[in-house]
N, C-alpha and C positions, 0 to 999 in steps of 0.2 A: 230325806233319803227314802223313807218308806213310801211316800207319795210319788216323788219324781222318778226315782230309779226302779223301785220294785213294782209299783202299781202301773204307772203310765208307760214307762219305757220297757218294762218286762212283761208283766202279766196281761195288760191290755193289748200289747203288741202280739203276744202269743195267741190271745183270743182272736184278734183281728186276722191273723194268718191261718186260722182254722185249727189251732192246737199245736201240740208238739209232734214233730215228725219222728217216728220210730224207725228202727233199722230195717223193717220190712216195707217201708214206704208209706204205711198208713199214718193217720194223724190221730192223736189222742186229744180230744177237746177238754177244756177246763171250765169250771164254774168258779166264780170269784164271790166270796162273802166277806164284807168288811165288818170288822169288830173294833170298837173303840169306846172311849169314855164319854164322848160328847155327841149327842144326837144332832146338835146344831151344826157340827162339822161334818159328820158322816153323811147326813141326808143330802146336802148339796153336791158332795163328791159323787155319791152313788147316782144321783139324777144326772149330773154332768156327763158321766161316762156310761150310762146305761147299765148300771149294776142293779140287778133286781132285788138283792137281799143285803141288808145290813142290820147290825144289832149292837146294843150296848151291854148285852148279857153274854159273857164268854162261856159260862157254864151251859147255857142253853144251846149255843152253837156247837160246843164240844160234844154234846149229847146226840147230835145228828150223825147217825151211822153212815149216812151217804156222803159225808165229807171226809176225805182221806188225809189231807195234809194240813197241819197247823204251821203258820209262819209268824214269827215274832220280830217286830221292829220297834218295840217300846223303849223307854228309857231303861238303862241297864239295871237299875234297882228293882224294876218290876218284872224282869225277864225270867229269872229262875223259878219263882212260884207259878207263873203262868205256864211255863214249859212243863213243869211237873204235873200240872193239871192235865195238860194235853197228853202227856205220856200215860197217865192213869186212865185216860179215856181211850187209849189205844191208837192215838193218832201218830202218823209219821211226822217228824218235826224238821223244819228248815228254819234257821234263825240268823239274825244279825249277830254281831259280836260287839263287845265281849259277851260271851255266852252266860257268864255269871260274874259276881263281884269278887269271887275268890277262887283259888284252885280247888279248895274243898267243895265249893258249890258246883264248879264245872265237873269235877269227878263224880259228884252226886248225880248229876244229870246223865253222865255216861253210864254209870252203874244202873240207874233207873231204866234207861233206854235199853240196855242189854238185858235186864231182867224182864222187861215187858215185851221184848222182841220187836221193837219198832225201829224203823229206819230213821237215821238222823243225818243232818248236814248243816254246815255252817258256812256263811258267805265268805268267800275268799276272792273278792272281786278283782283285786289288783293283778292276780295271776292271769286274768282274761283281758287285760288291757293290750292294745296293739303294740305299744312300745315294749312291754315286758314279754309278750309272745315272741317278738323279734329277738329279744335278749335271750330267751330260752332256746330259740333256734340256734343262736351262736354258741351257747353253752353245749348243747347236744352235739353240735358239729365239731367241737374241740377247737373252736377258733382262738380261744384265749391261751392255749397251752396250759401251763400251771397258773391257776388264778391266785393272785397275790392279795388283792384288797378290793373292797367295795366302799364307795362313799355315796351317801344319799342326802339329799336336801328336800324337805317337805315343809310346806306351810305358806302362810300369807297373813296379811294384817286383818284381824277381825276387829271391826270398829267397836269402841267401848259402849256405844248405845246412847250417849248423851247428845251429840250433835249430828250423828248419823246412825241409823239403825244397825245393830249388829247382824251379821249374816250367818251366825250360828246361834242356836238356842241358849238361853241363859243357864240352864241346868248343866251345860258343859263345863261351867266355871265354878260349880259348887260341889265339893267333895261329898257332902252329905246326900247329894242326889245322884251320886255315881259318876260325876264329871272328872275331868283331868285328861290331858293329852297323852300322858304315859299309859294309862289304862286303855285309852282308845287306840293309839297308834302302835304301841309295842305289839299288840295282837296282830296287826297287819305286818309289821316288820318280821315277826316270827315266821309266819307262813311264807312270806316272800323269800327270806333268806334260806330257810330250810328246804324249800322246794326248788330253788335255783342253785344254791351253793353248798348247803350242808347244815346240819343241826347246830344250834347255838350251844356252846359249852360254858360260857361265862359272860358277864356283863359288868361294865363300869359306867355309871350314869350320874348325871346331875339333872334333877327336875326342879323347876323353879316357877314362881308366879311373878311375871314381869309387870303385869297390869293388875294391881290389887283392888281396884274399884271399877265396877261396871254398872250398866243400867239395863234392867230387864225389859221384856216385851211391853210392859205397861208404862215404861219410862221411869220406874222406881229404882233408885240406886241400891246396890247391894255389894257386900264384900265378896271378892273372888277368893274362895277357900281352896280351889283346886289348881294344880299346876297348868300353866299355859305354854310351857316350853320344856323340852327335854333334849339333852345332849348326851349321846351314848357311844360307847365302843363295845362291839360284840365280837367275841372270839369264837370262831366256827371250827368245826371238826376239819382236819386237814390243814390247819394253820392259816386259813383265810381270816383276815381282819376286816371287819365292817364298821364304818363310822357313819352314824345317822343323826342328823339334826331335825327335830320336829318342833315347829313353833307356830303359834297363832299371834305372834307379836313380831313379825318380820315382814319387810317390804320386799316384793319379788324382783330380783334381777337375774333371771334365768329364763330359758325358753319355755318351760312348762312348770306347773305348780309342784310337780314331783319329778325328780331326776335321780338316776343312779349312774355313777361312773364305776366301771369294772376294769381293773388293770390286771393283765396277765403277762407271762413271759413272751407270748407270741403276738399279742395284740390287746387293744383296749376298745371299750365301747361306752357311750353315754346314751342311756335310754330314759325316755320320759313317758308320759301317758300315751302318746301316739307315735312319736318319732324315735328313731334309734340311729346313731351314727357310729362309725368304726374307724379305727386307725391301726393298720396291720404293722407288724414289726418292720417289714421290708419298706414300708412307706412312711416310717416315723422320721420327722425332721430332727435336726440336731440344734435345739435351742442353746443359746450362749448367754449367760448372765452378765449383763453390763448395765448397772444402774445409772451410768453417766450419759447414756444415750437413750433418747425416748424410744419406746417400743413401737415398732411400725404396726403391730397387731396382726390381724389376719389369721389367728390360730384356728378359729372355727372353720375357716375355709379349707383347712388342711385335712378335714375329716370327710368320709364318704357315707352317704345315706344308705341304710339298709332298705331294700325295696319291700313293699307290702307283700307281693306275690300271692295274695289271697284277699278276700273280702272279709273284713272284721265286723262282726255284729256287736251290739252293745254288750259289754262284759257281764253286767248283771243278768241280762236276758239269756245269754249263753249258759251261764251257770244254772239259772232256773230251769232251762230245758234239760241240762244234764241231770239235775236232781229229779225232775219229773220222770225222765226215762228210768232212772234208778228205782224210783218207787214202783214203776210199772214193770220192773224186772227186765229192763232192756238196757243194761250197761251198769257201770260202777260210778260211785261218787266218793272219792277217798277223803274228803275234807269233813270229818265227823267231829263229835263232841271231844274226842281225845285230842285231835288237832287243835281244837279251840282251847282245851285245858293247857296245852303247851304255850299258847299265846298268853293266857291269863297268868301262867307261871312266870313268863318273861316279864310281864308288867309288874308283878309283885316283886320280882328280883330287882328290877330297875328302880322302883321306889325305895326298896330296902338299901340298895347301893347308894342312892342319893342321901338317904337319911343317916347312914352309918359312915359315909365317906370312904367306901372301899369296894374292891372287886368282889362280885358274888359269883361263885361257881354254881352251875345248875345240875350237876351230877347227883346231888343229894335227893332229887325228886324227878323221876321220869315217868309221866303219866302213861306212856306206852308200855311200861313194865308192870302196871297195876293188874293184878289178877281179878278181872271183872266178875268172873263166875263166883269166886270166893267172896267178893265184896257185895254181890248182888242183894244180900240180905238187908242192906241199908234201905233199899226200896224207894218208892216215891212217897215222900212225906210232905 
């Protein structure tokens, strides 16, 4: 993700176009500095893409006053201490999610950033997908009437690594390294649901490990200690019920790897990564249940495609440009550390629901109600 989406398809693309276009029509150029643990990996990447500077010394790079923004796409377990270093160095911070391994850690970052007066943003990439942008267009237009429910399906089969190489890193399946599909995907589901349909008030979830044994990048077998599937019901403000299945142990039988179906009193929609189809109340057929007669099918043909009506850029790139404009004082970026803390909170609540076998209400902790000024004494530690 850090290499393909953030470096190649976002930052290098921004550099290639001459920088980020500001509201006055001018362009703000960017300089890219790569930081990582392995010189053997960094050097060829930098050479391949014409990046003049790279380093394995984060402290040295953070000490450079000429560099304004720190971006983090490390493994989750390494993220919080690195971001705290960046905040202490006075850098504005943009980061992948989960922003920390716990709500406490996420709030610590929010308080530290507030205390230091640095700007911060967290990747909310799915809100920038063409399919979800079309879905938001429908919501804003009142197409659905009163929204009743949301159903989502995400996932695909991740090979175990024995006879075919896994297409996700092995740390994703080790809880001791910050892995787990609940902690990963519930952060996404939180911002998607709250920005399209409303805040989540309660969750009932089952998290499980379907594939207990996998093989790492070196072909060595290991025990999968993190969950690879999560099945959840989310109760949203306003009475909307959302059901989302997330799995790395499912074979795909749908049009796209991620799909949401939204049903309302006036109409329904199914949105994926790119496509979105609708069925209005006035055009809804009248299915009749008759198990004794083979179904003629054709249900998908009864839906109408939502047109693009615009050119959609890469979602990661679009959000990068929004954040850079925000840093430059040219616009806003609402997806901050507090938004990230709500995602971590939902993941914690989902895992707790699964462990305790019960519904978990989220009203007992709302990161948006935290008095950051009073709590700023926690500082960057």
